[in-house]
C-alpha positions in Angstrom: -1.3 7.2 -23.2 1.7 7.3 -20.9 5.1 6.6 -21.8 6.5 4.1 -18.8 9.9 1.4 -18.3 10.0 -2.0 -18.6 13.0 -3.5 -16.8 14.2 -7.0 -16.6 17.1 -8.4 -14.1 18.8 -10.2 -17.1 22.7 -10.3 -15.1 23.5 -11.5 -12.0 25.1 -9.0 -9.9 27.8 -11.5 -7.1 31.4 -11.0 -8.3 30.0 -7.0 -8.4 30.6 -4.5 -6.1 28.1 -4.3 -3.1 26.7 -0.8 -3.7 24.3 -2.3 -6.4 22.2 -4.6 -4.5 19.8 -1.9 -2.8 19.7 -0.5 -6.6 18.0 -3.7 -7.8 16.1 -4.3 -5.2 14.8 -0.7 -5.5 13.4 -0.6 -8.1 10.8 -3.8 -6.9 13.6 -6.8 -9.3 14.0 -9.7 -6.5 15.0 -12.5 -8.6 16.8 -12.4 -12.3 14.4 -12.6 -15.2 12.6 -11.0 -13.5 10.3 -7.3 -14.8 8.7 -5.0 -13.7 7.1 -1.6 -14.5 7.8 1.8 -14.2 7.2 5.7 -14.4 9.5 6.9 -16.5 10.5 9.1 -14.1 13.8 11.2 -13.6 14.2 9.0 -10.0 13.9 6.0 -11.8 16.0 7.1 -14.9 18.8 7.5 -12.5 18.9 3.8 -10.6 19.1 2.3 -14.2 21.9 5.0 -15.4 23.4 3.1 -12.6 22.8 -0.4 -13.1 22.5 -0.8 -17.1 25.2 -2.9 -17.4 22.9 -5.6 -15.2 19.1 -5.3 -16.3 17.3 -4.4 -20.2 15.2 -1.4 -20.8 12.8 -0.6 -23.2 10.1 2.2 -22.9 6.9 1.6 -23.7 3.3 3.2 -23.7 0.9 2.4 -21.5 -3.0 3.1 -21.2 -3.6 5.0 -17.6 
């Protein structure tokens, strides 16, 4: 079983710095309350760390 990250976009970035917008898009999130499953790799974890105040993250186990 592989571990993955379940990322849900919970807070808007309307009044925040524009530098977070490409990070949110890079994670594959397009609208609020959308959830995506991503690999648990350092690149994704670094992106999540930058926008942790805007998203909810859970580590899940997925059968492959």
